[in-house]
C-alpha positions in Angstrom: -148.1 17.0 -48.8 -149.6 14.2 -46.9 -147.9 10.6 -47.3 -150.0 7.9 -46.7 -148.5 4.7 -45.4 -151.1 2.5 -47.2 -149.8 0.3 -50.0 -152.8 -0.6 -51.8 -153.3 3.1 -53.6 -154.7 3.9 -56.7 -151.2 5.3 -58.0 -149.5 2.2 -56.2 -151.7 0.2 -58.5 -151.1 2.1 -61.7 -147.1 2.0 -61.0 -147.7 -2.1 -60.1 -149.6 -2.4 -63.3 -146.7 -1.1 -65.4 -144.6 -4.0 -64.0 -147.2 -6.1 -65.2 -147.2 -4.8 -68.8 -143.4 -6.1 -68.9 -144.8 -9.6 -69.1 -146.9 -9.2 -72.5 -144.6 -6.3 -74.0 -141.9 -9.1 -73.7 -144.0 -11.8 -75.4 -145.0 -9.6 -78.1 -141.8 -8.8 -78.6 -140.7 -12.3 -78.5 -143.1 -13.4 -81.7 -142.3 -10.1 -83.0 -145.8 -8.2 -82.6 -144.4 -5.0 -82.8 -148.1 -3.1 -83.0 -149.1 -4.8 -79.9 -145.8 -4.4 -77.9 -146.1 -0.5 -79.0 -149.3 -0.2 -77.7 -148.6 -1.7 -74.4 -145.5 0.6 -74.1 -147.1 3.5 -74.8 -149.9 2.4 -72.0 -147.1 1.8 -69.8 -145.4 5.4 -70.7 -149.0 7.0 -70.0 -149.4 5.8 -66.9 -146.2 6.4 -65.5 -147.1 10.1 -66.7 -150.2 9.9 -64.4 -149.7 7.7 -61.5 -147.5 10.7 -59.5 -150.8 13.3 -60.6 -153.3 11.1 -59.1 -150.9 10.4 -56.3 -151.0 14.0 -55.5 -154.6 14.8 -56.5 -156.2 11.5 -54.5 -153.5 12.8 -51.5 -151.8 9.1 -51.9 -148.4 10.0 -52.1 -146.3 7.6 -50.3 -142.4 6.3 -49.5 -143.6 3.2 -51.6 -144.5 4.8 -54.6 -141.7 7.1 -54.1 -139.6 3.9 -54.4 -141.5 1.9 -56.7 -142.2 4.2 -59.3 -138.4 5.1 -60.1 -137.3 1.4 -59.4 -140.6 -0.4 -61.7 -139.1 2.3 -64.8 -135.8 0.7 -64.6 -136.7 -2.5 -64.7 -139.2 -2.0 -67.6 -136.6 -0.1 -69.5 -133.7 -2.3 -68.7 -135.6 -5.4 -69.3 -137.4 -4.5 -73.0 -133.7 -2.7 -73.8 -131.9 -5.8 -72.9 -134.1 -7.5 -75.5 -134.1 -5.2 -78.1 -130.7 -5.4 -77.9 -129.8 -9.1 -78.4 -132.8 -9.9 -80.6 -131.8 -9.9 -84.5 -135.1 -8.9 -85.2 -134.5 -5.1 -83.6 -131.9 -2.7 -83.7 -131.4 -1.2 -80.5 -127.3 -1.4 -79.8 -126.2 -3.4 -77.1 -123.7 -0.6 -75.7 -127.0 1.9 -74.9 -128.1 -0.9 -72.6 -124.6 -1.6 -71.4 -124.3 2.4 -70.5 -127.8 2.6 -68.9 -127.3 -0.7 -66.8 -124.2 0.8 -65.2 -125.9 4.2 -64.6 -129.0 2.5 -63.2 -126.7 0.0 -60.4 -124.7 3.4 -59.6 -128.0 5.3 -58.9 -129.6 2.5 -57.1 -126.6 2.2 -55.0 -126.6 5.6 -54.2 -130.4 5.5 -53.4 -129.7 2.6 -51.1 -126.6 4.5 -49.0 -129.1 7.3 -48.6 -132.1 5.2 -47.4 -129.9 3.1 -45.0 -127.9 6.2 -43.6 -130.1 8.9 -43.4 -133.6 6.7 -43.2 -135.2 8.9 -45.8 -136.2 8.0 -49.5 -134.5 9.7 -52.5 -136.9 12.2 -54.4 -136.5 11.7 -58.3 -135.3 14.7 -60.1 -137.0 16.5 -62.9 -134.0 15.4 -65.6 -134.2 11.7 -64.3 -138.1 12.0 -64.8 -137.8 13.5 -68.3 -134.9 10.8 -69.1 -137.1 7.5 -68.1 -140.0 9.4 -70.2 -137.6 9.8 -73.4 -136.3 6.3 -72.7 -139.8 5.0 -72.6 -140.2 7.0 -76.1 -137.2 5.7 -77.4 -137.9 2.2 -76.8 -141.2 2.6 -78.2 -139.9 4.1 -81.6 -137.1 1.1 -81.5 -140.3 -1.7 -81.0 -142.2 0.1 -84.1 -139.2 0.7 -86.0 -139.7 4.5 -86.8 -136.2 5.9 -88.2 -134.6 7.9 -87.5 -136.6 8.9 -84.3 -135.6 6.1 -82.2 -132.0 7.2 -82.8 -133.0 11.0 -82.0 -134.8 9.6 -79.0 -132.0 7.5 -77.8 -129.4 10.3 -78.1 -131.7 12.8 -76.3 -132.3 10.2 -73.8 -128.6 9.6 -73.1 -128.1 13.5 -72.8 -130.8 13.7 -70.4 -129.3 10.8 -68.3 -126.3 12.1 -67.9 -127.8 15.4 -66.8 -129.7 13.3 -64.6 -126.7 11.6 -63.1 -125.0 14.4 -62.5 -128.0 15.9 -60.4 -128.1 12.6 -58.4 -124.3 12.5 -57.7 -124.9 15.9 -56.8 -127.8 15.1 -54.3 -126.1 12.4 -52.7 -123.2 13.9 -51.9 -124.7 17.0 -50.4 -127.1 14.4 -48.1 -124.1 12.1 -47.1 -122.0 15.4 -46.3 -121.2 15.3 -42.5 -122.8 17.8 -40.5 -120.6 20.8 -39.5 
């Protein structure tokens, strides 16, 4: 597959728009405009689902996109989860945010080590992509107050997060293992 060095590509623009969506989502949450926050969250999830497909279809895959996509996912999920956890108007438990924040710090540190030592950008794994998707849906359900779906998705997202963390750890250790 052809890798582009261009920064301004359609899929990178889609990923950047997902980051831009964060600000109106948080504004809507602050003002308890749940329906608008929910719609923006769903739009963000849809762009996350399609940006990689668009990159492959338009032959615009890039290292920047491979880095930016999961980083934007992490920023969006962490920012909204933190707000939902500290706000008295939403039911997301603070322990969920704490667990996810710790995991994301470890994953980003591992990715940074691989980039520095091996000069290669680690790929997202399938469980990690599913974890981000289900986490997004779970957050959307907490925004709109859809119970018990929000809690069901919370436990599914934690399970997928555990699986993806194990996969990332195995890849990290395999990648950094000294050559024999």
